[in-house]
N, C-alpha and C positions, 0 to 999 in steps of 0.2 A: 903393552906397547900400543894397543889400540884403545882409544877413548871415544866416548860418545858425548857430544856437546848438544845439550837440549836447551830450548828456549820457547817462550810464547805463552806460558801459563799465566794465570792471574785470576782476578775476581770479575765476574760479569753477571748481569741480571738475566733471568730466564728469558729465552727468545733471542739472546745476543749471540755473538760469534767470537771465536778465538782461532788463531792459527799457530799450531805447534811446529817447531823445526827441530830436526835432528841431523847432525853431521858426524860421520865416523872419521876420525883422524888417526894417522899412524901408518905403519907399514901394512898395506892391504894389497893382496894380489887379485882377489875377486870377492864380491859380496853376493851371496845367494839369497839371503832373506833380510828384509828390513821391515820394521813396523812398530806399532804402539800397543801397549797393554796398559790397563789401569786397575787400581785397587782402591776401593772405598773402605772407610773404617769398619772393621768387623766383618768384612766380606772377602771372598777369595779373589785373587787376581784373575782378570778376564781379558781375552783378546779383543782389541778394538778394531785394528786394521793391519794387515800385513801384505807384502808383495813378495811373491816367490816365482821365479822363472816367468815373469811377466803377468802372472795371475794375481789379482787383487782380491783379498777376502775381507769381509766386514763382519763384525759381531752383530747379532740380531738386534741388539738394543740401539745401534747407531745407524743402521741401514737407512739410506735416504736423507740423512742429515750430515754425515761426515764424509769427507772425500780425501783419499790418500793420493799423493802425487810426489814427484821428485825426479832427481837425476841420479840414477844408479851408477853411472860412470864416475860421478863425483861422490858417491856414497852418501847421498843426502836425500832425506824424505821430508815431506810436509804433510800435516794433517789439518785440513780445514774443517772446523767444527761449527756448524750452523744450527740455529734453533735449539740452543742449549737448554737443558732441563736440570732442575735441582738434583735429580738422580745421576747426572753426569759427573757430579762432584767426586773428586778423588785425586790420587797421585798417579800421574801418567808417566810410564816408563818406556823409553825407546829401547828396542832390541835389534841386534844385528848378528848375522851368522855368515861365515864365509871362510876364506883361506888367507892367512897372513902372508906377508912378504918373505917370511922364513920357512914357509911350507907347513905351517901348523893350522889346523882348523880351529876356528874360534866361535864363541857364542857369548856376546857381551851385552850387558844391561847398563843403561844410563842411570844417573843418580836419582832421577825422577823430578817432575815439575808439577806443582800443585795447581789444580783447576777447581775453582769454587764457583758454583752457580747459585744465586740467591733468588727468592721469589718476591 
């Protein structure tokens, strides 16, 4: 009943920027966690940035370059990615956790959006 709508991925040269957007739509009573994870070919999925109870956490590889923001009341988050590097290439997945409008806790993942950084 809850879906994540992701956008903003694409192809960019090293040093460039991209802005990812994620919006959770459906019957939502409250959202407790929202954020982004990524997975490069042949590698394990890693946390990029999340916000939980007002606390924002960043993965070590993106600290100082990426910024997470959004409107939690509208169940929407944005990931501003600056100074992109080839190692940032991968599929980026939005994740959200909370309580649905029918009283069920949820943990949903978006379909993923491709980010490719070339040198």
